[in-house]
C-alpha positions as CSV (number, residue, x, y, z in Angstrom):
1,X,11.5,1.0,-11.4
2,X,10.7,1.4,-15.0
3,X,13.8,0.4,-16.9
4,X,13.0,2.7,-19.9
5,X,12.9,5.9,-18.0
6,X,14.6,5.2,-14.6
7,X,11.4,6.4,-12.9
8,X,9.2,4.5,-10.5
9,X,6.4,2.6,-12.2
10,X,2.8,3.1,-11.1
11,X,-0.2,1.1,-12.3
12,X,-3.6,2.7,-11.8
13,X,-6.6,0.3,-11.9
14,X,-10.2,1.7,-12.1
15,X,-13.2,0.9,-14.2
16,X,-13.9,4.7,-14.7
17,X,-11.9,6.0,-17.6
18,X,-12.1,9.6,-16.4
19,X,-10.6,8.6,-13.1
20,X,-7.8,6.8,-14.9
21,X,-7.1,9.8,-17.1
22,X,-7.1,12.2,-14.1
23,X,-4.7,10.1,-12.0
24,X,-2.5,9.5,-14.9
25,X,-2.3,13.3,-15.6
26,X,-1.5,13.9,-11.9
27,X,1.3,11.3,-11.7
28,X,2.8,11.3,-15.2
29,X,5.4,14.1,-14.5
30,X,7.2,12.0,-11.9
31,X,6.2,8.4,-12.6
32,X,6.0,5.8,-15.4
33,X,2.2,5.4,-15.3
34,X,0.3,2.5,-16.8
35,X,-3.5,2.2,-16.6
36,X,-5.9,-0.6,-16.6
37,X,-9.7,-0.2,-17.0
38,X,-10.6,-3.1,-14.9
39,X,-9.4,-6.1,-12.9
40,X,-8.8,-8.5,-15.8
41,X,-6.8,-5.8,-17.7
42,X,-4.8,-5.1,-14.5
43,X,-3.6,-8.7,-14.3
44,X,-2.2,-8.3,-17.9
45,X,-0.4,-5.0,-17.0
46,X,1.1,-5.6,-13.6
47,X,4.5,-7.4,-13.4
48,X,7.7,-7.3,-11.4
49,X,8.7,-3.9,-12.7
50,X,5.7,-2.2,-11.0
51,X,6.6,-0.3,-7.8
52,X,3.1,0.9,-6.8
53,X,-0.4,-0.1,-7.8
54,X,-3.5,2.1,-7.1
55,X,-6.3,-0.4,-7.0
56,X,-10.1,0.2,-7.0
57,X,-12.0,-2.4,-5.0
58,X,-15.4,-2.3,-6.8
59,X,-15.1,-3.2,-10.5
60,X,-17.6,-5.1,-12.5
61,X,-15.3,-7.6,-14.3
62,X,-13.0,-8.6,-11.4
63,X,-13.0,-6.9,-8.1
64,X,-9.9,-5.3,-6.6
65,X,-9.8,-7.8,-3.8
66,X,-9.4,-10.6,-6.3
67,X,-6.8,-8.7,-8.3
68,X,-4.8,-8.2,-5.1
69,X,-5.0,-11.9,-4.2
70,X,-3.8,-12.8,-7.7
71,X,-1.0,-10.2,-7.7
72,X,0.3,-11.6,-4.3
73,X,-0.2,-15.2,-5.5
74,X,2.1,-14.4,-8.4
75,X,4.8,-13.1,-6.0
76,X,4.7,-9.6,-7.3
77,X,6.1,-7.4,-4.5
78,X,4.8,-4.0,-5.4
79,X,3.2,-1.6,-2.9
80,X,-0.6,-1.8,-3.2
81,X,-2.9,1.1,-2.3
82,X,-6.6,0.2,-2.2
83,X,-8.0,3.5,-3.6
84,X,-11.7,3.1,-3.5
85,X,-15.1,4.5,-2.6
86,X,-15.8,1.3,-0.6
87,X,-15.9,2.1,3.1
88,X,-13.5,-0.2,5.0
89,X,-14.6,-2.8,7.4
90,X,-12.8,-5.5,9.4
91,X,-12.7,-7.6,6.2
92,X,-9.6,-5.6,5.2
93,X,-7.5,-7.1,8.0
94,X,-6.5,-10.2,6.0
95,X,-5.9,-8.3,2.7
96,X,-2.3,-7.8,1.7
97,X,-2.3,-4.2,0.8
98,X,0.0,-1.4,2.0
99,X,-2.5,1.5,2.4
100,X,-6.3,2.1,2.1
101,X,-7.5,5.4,0.8
102,X,-11.1,6.3,0.5
103,X,-12.3,8.4,-2.5
104,X,-12.7,11.2,-3.3
105,X,-9.1,12.2,-3.2
106,X,-7.1,15.3,-4.1
107,X,-4.2,15.6,-6.4
108,X,-1.9,16.2,-3.4
109,X,-3.2,13.1,-1.6
110,X,-2.6,10.9,-4.6
111,X,0.9,12.3,-5.2
112,X,1.7,12.1,-1.4
113,X,0.4,8.5,-1.2
114,X,2.5,7.4,-4.2
115,X,5.6,9.1,-2.9
116,X,5.2,7.3,0.5
117,X,4.7,4.0,-1.2
118,X,7.8,4.4,-3.4
119,X,9.8,5.3,-0.2
120,X,8.4,2.3,1.6
121,X,9.6,0.1,-1.2
122,X,13.2,0.7,0.0
123,X,12.5,-0.3,3.6
124,X,13.0,-3.8,5.0
125,X,10.2,-6.3,5.2
126,X,9.7,-5.9,8.9
127,X,9.2,-2.1,8.6
128,X,6.9,-2.6,5.6
129,X,4.7,-5.1,7.5
130,X,4.6,-2.6,10.4
131,X,3.4,0.2,8.2
132,X,0.8,-2.1,6.6
133,X,-0.6,-3.2,9.9
134,X,-0.5,0.4,11.3
135,X,-2.4,1.6,8.2
136,X,-5.1,-1.0,8.6
137,X,-5.5,-0.2,12.2
138,X,-5.7,3.5,11.6
139,X,-8.2,3.0,8.8
140,X,-10.5,0.8,11.0
141,X,-10.2,3.1,14.0
142,X,-11.2,6.1,11.8
143,X,-14.1,4.4,10.0
144,X,-15.6,2.2,12.7
145,X,-16.8,2.9,16.2
146,X,-15.1,1.6,19.3
147,X,-18.1,-0.6,20.0
148,X,-17.8,-2.1,16.5
149,X,-14.2,-2.9,17.1
150,X,-14.3,-4.1,20.7
151,X,-14.6,-7.8,20.9
152,X,-13.7,-8.4,17.3
153,X,-11.0,-11.1,17.4
154,X,-9.5,-10.2,14.0
155,X,-9.1,-6.6,15.1
156,X,-7.5,-7.7,18.4
157,X,-5.1,-9.9,16.5
158,X,-4.2,-7.0,14.3
159,X,-3.5,-4.7,17.3
160,X,-1.4,-7.5,18.9
161,X,0.6,-8.0,15.7
162,X,1.3,-4.3,15.5
163,X,2.6,-4.3,19.1
164,X,4.8,-7.3,18.3
165,X,6.2,-5.6,15.3
166,X,6.8,-2.3,17.2
167,X,8.7,-4.2,19.9
168,X,10.9,-5.9,17.2
169,X,11.5,-2.5,15.5
170,X,12.3,-0.8,18.8
171,X,14.8,-3.6,19.5
172,X,16.5,-3.0,16.1
173,X,16.6,0.7,16.7
174,X,18.1,0.2,20.1
175,X,20.9,-1.9,18.6
176,X,21.6,0.7,16.0
177,X,21.7,3.6,18.5
178,X,24.4,1.7,20.5
179,X,26.7,2.8,17.7
180,X,26.1,6.4,18.6
181,X,24.0,7.3,15.5
182,X,22.8,5.8,12.3
183,X,25.6,7.3,10.3
184,X,28.1,5.6,12.6
185,X,26.3,2.3,12.2
186,X,26.7,2.4,8.4
187,X,30.1,4.2,8.1
188,X,32.0,0.9,7.6
189,X,29.7,-0.2,4.8
């Protein structure tokens, strides 16, 4: 969270200045918003204080895919939303983002997406990974046909990983419910 205002910090990265200004206007009432007009500029703006990054994929100086790789290589653990006009394909499976939103988007969709990402930032790693895998799967199943996905080994691995994570999470939930309810599980803390 932004230390200055005690509000979650959002970085918006897009090479279109009008898009940056619009998203900043939509988000600035509730969030500390920083903007970057391209990939190179984004790498100078993003740091450990960032909670959420809205990242365009197609930018002329440095594409969003490369920005995402560098952010993760630096160990920055913010939630990343690929917010782009690029239709997704199976190439997104190996990308370390948390959600994929295709433009155009509404004010409500942007605000809802950021709210969700801020909330996810408080979840454990296992649950965050599950949400990321589920988001990728839902995106691919919405954008690609069943025949495009069938036989794709990367997609099959993604589905399998999602099922593994779901089984692990179900096990954790089962352990917690043995206490009667979640409040009971945490009452002694």
